[in-house]
C-alpha positions as a Markdown table, in Angstrom:
| # | Residue | x | y | z |
|---|---|---|---|---|
| 1 | Met | 57.2 | 184.0 | 69.1 |
| 2 | Gln | 55.0 | 187.0 | 70.0 |
| 3 | Glu | 51.9 | 184.8 | 70.1 |
| 4 | Leu | 53.7 | 182.3 | 72.4 |
| 5 | Met | 54.8 | 185.1 | 74.8 |
| 6 | Thr | 51.3 | 186.6 | 74.9 |
| 7 | Gly | 49.9 | 183.1 | 75.5 |
| 8 | Ile | 52.2 | 182.5 | 78.4 |
| 9 | Lys | 51.4 | 185.9 | 79.9 |
| 10 | Glu | 47.7 | 185.1 | 79.6 |
| 11 | Ala | 48.0 | 181.5 | 81.0 |
| 12 | Phe | 49.9 | 182.8 | 84.0 |
| 13 | Ser | 47.8 | 185.9 | 84.5 |
| 14 | Pro | 46.2 | 186.0 | 88.0 |
| 15 | Lys | 43.3 | 188.0 | 86.5 |
| 16 | Arg | 42.6 | 185.4 | 83.8 |
| 17 | Asn | 43.0 | 182.6 | 86.4 |
| 18 | Trp | 40.4 | 184.1 | 88.6 |
| 19 | Lys | 38.0 | 184.7 | 85.7 |
| 20 | Glu | 38.2 | 181.2 | 84.4 |
| 21 | Leu | 37.8 | 179.7 | 87.9 |
| 22 | Thr | 34.6 | 181.7 | 88.3 |
| 23 | Glu | 33.1 | 180.2 | 85.2 |
| 24 | Phe | 32.5 | 176.7 | 86.6 |
| 25 | Asn | 29.0 | 175.3 | 87.3 |
| 26 | Gly | 28.0 | 173.7 | 90.5 |
| 27 | Lys | 29.1 | 170.1 | 89.8 |
| 28 | Glu | 32.5 | 171.4 | 88.6 |
| 29 | Tyr | 33.0 | 173.4 | 91.8 |
| 30 | Leu | 32.1 | 170.2 | 93.7 |
| 31 | Leu | 34.6 | 168.1 | 91.7 |
| 32 | Met | 37.3 | 170.8 | 92.2 |
| 33 | Phe | 36.6 | 170.8 | 96.0 |
| 34 | Leu | 36.8 | 167.0 | 96.2 |
| 35 | Met | 40.0 | 166.8 | 94.1 |
| 36 | Val | 41.9 | 169.5 | 95.9 |
| 37 | Gly | 40.4 | 168.4 | 99.3 |
| 38 | Ala | 41.5 | 164.8 | 98.7 |
| 39 | Ser | 45.0 | 166.0 | 97.9 |
| 40 | Ile | 45.2 | 168.1 | 101.1 |
| 41 | Val | 43.8 | 165.3 | 103.3 |
| 42 | Ala | 46.1 | 162.7 | 101.8 |
| 43 | Phe | 49.1 | 165.0 | 102.5 |
| 44 | Ala | 48.0 | 165.5 | 106.1 |
| 45 | Leu | 47.3 | 161.8 | 106.7 |
| 46 | Gly | 50.5 | 160.7 | 105.0 |
| 47 | Gly | 52.5 | 162.3 | 107.8 |
| 48 | Asp | 55.4 | 163.0 | 105.5 |
| 49 | Tyr | 56.3 | 166.7 | 106.2 |
| 50 | Ser | 59.8 | 166.5 | 104.6 |
| 51 | Trp | 60.5 | 168.8 | 101.7 |
| 52 | Leu | 59.8 | 166.0 | 99.3 |
| 53 | Gly | 56.6 | 165.1 | 101.1 |
| 54 | Ile | 55.5 | 168.8 | 100.8 |
| 55 | Leu | 56.5 | 168.7 | 97.1 |
| 56 | Gly | 54.3 | 165.7 | 96.6 |
| 57 | Gly | 51.4 | 167.6 | 98.1 |
| 58 | Val | 52.1 | 170.6 | 95.8 |
| 59 | Thr | 52.2 | 168.2 | 92.8 |
| 60 | Ser | 48.8 | 166.7 | 93.7 |
| 61 | Ile | 47.1 | 170.1 | 94.2 |
| 62 | Ala | 48.5 | 171.7 | 91.1 |
| 63 | Thr | 47.7 | 168.7 | 88.9 |
| 64 | Ala | 44.2 | 168.6 | 90.3 |
| 65 | Met | 43.7 | 172.3 | 89.4 |
| 66 | Ser | 45.1 | 171.8 | 85.9 |
| 67 | Leu | 42.9 | 168.8 | 85.2 |
| 68 | Ile | 39.6 | 170.5 | 86.1 |
| 69 | Leu | 40.6 | 173.4 | 83.9 |
| 70 | Val | 41.4 | 171.1 | 81.0 |
| 71 | Asp | 37.9 | 169.6 | 81.4 |
| 72 | Lys | 36.6 | 173.1 | 80.5 |
| 73 | Gly | 39.2 | 173.7 | 77.8 |
| 74 | Lys | 40.7 | 176.7 | 79.6 |
| 75 | Leu | 44.1 | 178.1 | 78.8 |
| 76 | Thr | 45.1 | 178.6 | 82.4 |
| 77 | Asn | 45.3 | 174.8 | 82.9 |
| 78 | Tyr | 48.9 | 175.2 | 81.6 |
| 79 | Met | 50.0 | 177.4 | 84.5 |
| 80 | Trp | 48.9 | 174.7 | 87.0 |
| 81 | Gly | 50.2 | 172.0 | 84.7 |
| 82 | Thr | 53.7 | 173.6 | 84.6 |
| 83 | Ile | 53.8 | 173.8 | 88.4 |
| 84 | Gly | 52.6 | 170.2 | 88.7 |
| 85 | Ser | 54.9 | 168.7 | 86.1 |
| 86 | Leu | 58.0 | 170.4 | 87.6 |
| 87 | Ala | 57.2 | 169.2 | 91.1 |
| 88 | Trp | 56.3 | 165.7 | 89.9 |
| 89 | Leu | 59.7 | 165.5 | 88.0 |
| 90 | Val | 61.5 | 166.0 | 91.3 |
| 91 | Val | 59.4 | 163.3 | 93.1 |
| 92 | Ser | 59.9 | 160.9 | 90.2 |
| 93 | Ile | 63.7 | 161.4 | 90.3 |
| 94 | Gln | 63.7 | 160.6 | 94.1 |
| 95 | Asn | 61.7 | 157.4 | 93.4 |
| 96 | Arg | 63.9 | 156.3 | 90.5 |
| 97 | Leu | 61.0 | 155.9 | 88.1 |
| 98 | Val | 62.8 | 156.3 | 84.8 |
| 99 | Gly | 59.8 | 156.3 | 82.5 |
| 100 | Asp | 58.1 | 158.8 | 84.8 |
| 101 | Ile | 61.1 | 161.1 | 84.8 |
| 102 | Phe | 61.2 | 161.2 | 81.0 |
| 103 | Ser | 57.4 | 161.8 | 81.0 |
| 104 | Gln | 57.6 | 164.8 | 83.3 |
| 105 | Val | 60.4 | 166.4 | 81.3 |
| 106 | Phe | 58.2 | 165.9 | 78.2 |
| 107 | Tyr | 55.1 | 167.3 | 80.0 |
| 108 | Thr | 57.0 | 170.4 | 81.2 |
| 109 | Val | 58.1 | 171.2 | 77.6 |
| 110 | Met | 54.6 | 170.5 | 76.2 |
| 111 | Gln | 52.9 | 172.9 | 78.6 |
| 112 | Phe | 54.4 | 175.8 | 76.5 |
| 113 | Val | 53.7 | 174.1 | 73.2 |
| 114 | Gly | 50.1 | 173.7 | 74.4 |
| 115 | Ile | 49.9 | 177.3 | 75.4 |
| 116 | Tyr | 50.9 | 178.3 | 71.9 |
| 117 | Phe | 48.4 | 176.2 | 70.0 |
| 118 | Trp | 45.5 | 176.7 | 72.4 |
| 119 | Tyr | 46.0 | 180.5 | 72.5 |
| 120 | Arg | 46.3 | 180.7 | 68.7 |
| 121 | Ala | 43.2 | 178.6 | 68.2 |
| 122 | Met | 41.3 | 180.8 | 70.7 |
| 123 | Asn | 42.4 | 183.9 | 68.9 |
| 124 | Thr | 41.2 | 182.4 | 65.6 |
| 125 | Thr | 37.8 | 181.4 | 66.9 |
| 126 | Gln | 37.4 | 184.4 | 69.2 |
| 127 | Lys | 36.4 | 182.0 | 72.0 |
| 128 | Asp | 37.8 | 181.8 | 75.6 |
| 129 | Ser | 38.0 | 178.0 | 75.5 |
| 130 | Thr | 39.2 | 175.4 | 72.9 |
| 131 | Asp | 37.0 | 173.3 | 70.7 |
| 132 | Ser | 37.4 | 169.5 | 70.7 |
| 133 | Arg | 38.2 | 167.6 | 67.5 |
| 134 | Lys | 37.7 | 164.0 | 66.2 |
| 135 | Ile | 40.8 | 162.1 | 65.4 |
| 136 | Ser | 41.3 | 160.5 | 61.9 |
| 137 | Lys | 41.7 | 156.8 | 61.4 |
| 138 | Trp | 45.2 | 157.1 | 60.0 |
| 139 | Leu | 46.4 | 159.3 | 62.8 |
| 140 | Gly | 45.0 | 156.8 | 65.3 |
| 141 | Val | 47.0 | 154.0 | 63.6 |
| 142 | Leu | 50.2 | 156.1 | 63.6 |
| 143 | Ile | 49.8 | 156.9 | 67.3 |
| 144 | Leu | 49.2 | 153.2 | 68.2 |
| 145 | Ala | 52.4 | 152.2 | 66.3 |
| 146 | Gly | 54.3 | 154.9 | 68.1 |
| 147 | Leu | 53.1 | 153.7 | 71.4 |
| 148 | Val | 54.3 | 150.2 | 70.8 |
| 149 | Ala | 57.8 | 151.3 | 69.6 |
| 150 | Gly | 58.1 | 153.8 | 72.4 |
| 151 | Tyr | 57.2 | 151.2 | 75.0 |
| 152 | Phe | 59.9 | 148.8 | 74.1 |
| 153 | Leu | 62.5 | 151.6 | 73.8 |
| 154 | Ile | 61.8 | 152.7 | 77.3 |
| 155 | Val | 61.9 | 149.1 | 78.6 |
| 156 | Phe | 65.4 | 148.8 | 77.2 |
| 157 | Ile | 66.5 | 152.2 | 78.7 |
| 158 | Ser | 65.0 | 151.4 | 82.1 |
| 159 | His | 66.8 | 148.1 | 82.2 |
| 160 | Lys | 70.1 | 149.8 | 81.6 |
| 161 | Ala | 69.3 | 152.5 | 84.2 |
| 162 | Asn | 68.2 | 150.0 | 86.8 |
| 163 | Gly | 64.8 | 151.6 | 87.2 |
| 164 | Asn | 61.9 | 150.5 | 89.3 |
| 165 | Gln | 58.7 | 148.7 | 88.1 |
| 166 | Ile | 60.2 | 148.6 | 84.6 |
| 167 | Trp | 57.3 | 146.9 | 82.7 |
| 168 | Leu | 54.7 | 149.2 | 84.1 |
| 169 | Asp | 56.8 | 152.3 | 84.3 |
| 170 | Ala | 57.7 | 152.0 | 80.6 |
| 171 | Thr | 54.1 | 152.6 | 79.5 |
| 172 | Leu | 54.1 | 156.1 | 81.0 |
| 173 | Leu | 56.2 | 158.1 | 78.5 |
| 174 | Pro | 54.6 | 156.6 | 75.3 |
| 175 | Leu | 51.1 | 157.1 | 76.7 |
| 176 | Gly | 52.0 | 160.5 | 78.0 |
| 177 | Ile | 53.3 | 161.6 | 74.6 |
| 178 | Ala | 50.2 | 160.4 | 72.9 |
| 179 | Gly | 47.9 | 162.0 | 75.4 |
| 180 | Gln | 49.7 | 165.3 | 75.5 |
| 181 | Val | 50.0 | 165.6 | 71.7 |
| 182 | Leu | 46.2 | 164.8 | 71.3 |
| 183 | Met | 45.5 | 167.4 | 74.0 |
| 184 | Thr | 47.7 | 170.0 | 72.4 |
| 185 | Phe | 45.7 | 169.8 | 69.2 |
| 186 | Ser | 42.4 | 169.4 | 71.0 |
| 187 | Tyr | 41.5 | 165.9 | 70.0 |
| 188 | Arg | 38.9 | 164.5 | 72.3 |
| 189 | Ser | 40.3 | 161.0 | 72.1 |
| 190 | Gln | 43.1 | 162.2 | 74.5 |
| 191 | Trp | 40.8 | 161.1 | 77.3 |
| 192 | Val | 40.9 | 157.4 | 76.3 |
| 193 | Val | 44.7 | 157.6 | 76.5 |
| 194 | Trp | 44.6 | 159.5 | 79.9 |
| 195 | Ile | 42.3 | 156.9 | 81.4 |
| 196 | Ala | 44.7 | 154.1 | 80.5 |
| 197 | Leu | 47.7 | 156.1 | 81.8 |
| 198 | Asp | 46.0 | 157.0 | 85.0 |
| 199 | Leu | 45.0 | 153.4 | 85.8 |
| 200 | Ile | 48.5 | 152.3 | 85.3 |
| 201 | Asn | 49.8 | 155.1 | 87.5 |
| 202 | Val | 47.3 | 154.0 | 90.3 |
| 203 | Leu | 49.0 | 150.6 | 90.3 |
| 204 | Ile | 52.6 | 152.0 | 90.1 |
| 205 | Trp | 52.1 | 154.4 | 93.0 |
| 206 | Tyr | 50.2 | 151.8 | 95.1 |
| 207 | Asn | 53.3 | 149.6 | 94.7 |
| 208 | Gln | 55.5 | 152.6 | 95.7 |
| 209 | Leu | 53.3 | 153.3 | 98.7 |
| 210 | Ala | 53.5 | 149.7 | 99.8 |
| 211 | Ser | 57.3 | 149.8 | 99.6 |
| 212 | Gly | 57.6 | 153.2 | 101.4 |
| 213 | Gly | 58.4 | 155.3 | 98.4 |
| 214 | Ala | 59.0 | 159.1 | 98.8 |
| 215 | Ala | 55.8 | 161.2 | 98.8 |
| 216 | Ala | 53.9 | 158.0 | 97.8 |
| 217 | Thr | 50.7 | 158.8 | 99.8 |
| 218 | Ser | 50.0 | 162.1 | 98.0 |
| 219 | Met | 51.0 | 160.7 | 94.7 |
| 220 | Phe | 48.8 | 157.6 | 95.1 |
| 221 | Val | 45.8 | 159.7 | 95.9 |
| 222 | Leu | 46.6 | 162.0 | 93.0 |
| 223 | Gln | 46.4 | 159.0 | 90.6 |
| 224 | Ile | 43.0 | 158.1 | 91.9 |
| 225 | Ile | 41.9 | 161.8 | 91.5 |
| 226 | Met | 43.3 | 161.9 | 88.0 |
| 227 | Thr | 41.5 | 158.7 | 87.0 |
| 228 | Ile | 38.1 | 160.0 | 88.2 |
| 229 | Asn | 38.7 | 163.3 | 86.5 |
| 230 | Ala | 39.7 | 161.6 | 83.2 |
| 231 | Phe | 36.2 | 160.0 | 83.1 |
| 232 | Tyr | 34.6 | 163.3 | 83.7 |
| 233 | Gly | 36.8 | 164.9 | 81.0 |
| 234 | Leu | 35.7 | 162.2 | 78.6 |
| 235 | Tyr | 32.1 | 163.0 | 79.4 |
| 236 | Cys | 32.6 | 166.8 | 78.9 |
| 237 | Trp | 34.5 | 166.6 | 75.6 |
| 238 | Tyr | 32.2 | 163.9 | 74.1 |
| 239 | Lys | 28.8 | 164.3 | 75.6 |
| 240 | Glu | 28.4 | 167.9 | 76.7 |
| 241 | Asn | 29.7 | 169.2 | 73.4 |
| 242 | Gly | 27.2 | 167.1 | 71.5 |
| 243 | Leu | 29.8 | 165.1 | 69.7 |
| 244 | Asn | 30.0 | 161.5 | 68.5 |
| 245 | Ala | 32.9 | 159.3 | 69.3 |
């Protein structure tokens, strides 16, 4: 418990946030500028200045910041991730996306689980960022089986709850669980899952945008940003660390 509380304090520390944001290289600052800038522009052009529209903008900016910090394996990604997942949860509730609602509840809880495991690993290795790991064959098979079972369970629940875009939306929670668990334990194959999830989210929020969904402009642009970042994260965790797939 003490390690968790210390990890939370560090993840939410303004001093640590500033330090980790100053450790980027030129291309990472450019990516951060483009991601956050796109979020702000999308919010401004969307013309939705209701409280929910503003919340969509906050979701987009906070998630973009979290993603760029995950690319670097930095603990402070969890502060931005907590803000983003809580804001996203409210937006998902307003859009009646049942799978997305479950996903964001799960993501919010997992921010603190991630803080614990990343902070503990950093203490063990005496590093200020986490090391990536290669997934075993059997764990990969287990995760795939869980994805299939979870998908059909969410389809059933979404039908009962009269959700929107059920067959697409039902992929979000199983993929989100797989990606978040792999991320928590620093498996680099998380990025394969995030790419699949982000591409599905692009389609879902495009459909929401076309039908006039709440905060849909900011959320649609966020999905595009997340997809681009996922490919960069894949590059960082596989290539730049000198690791094989």
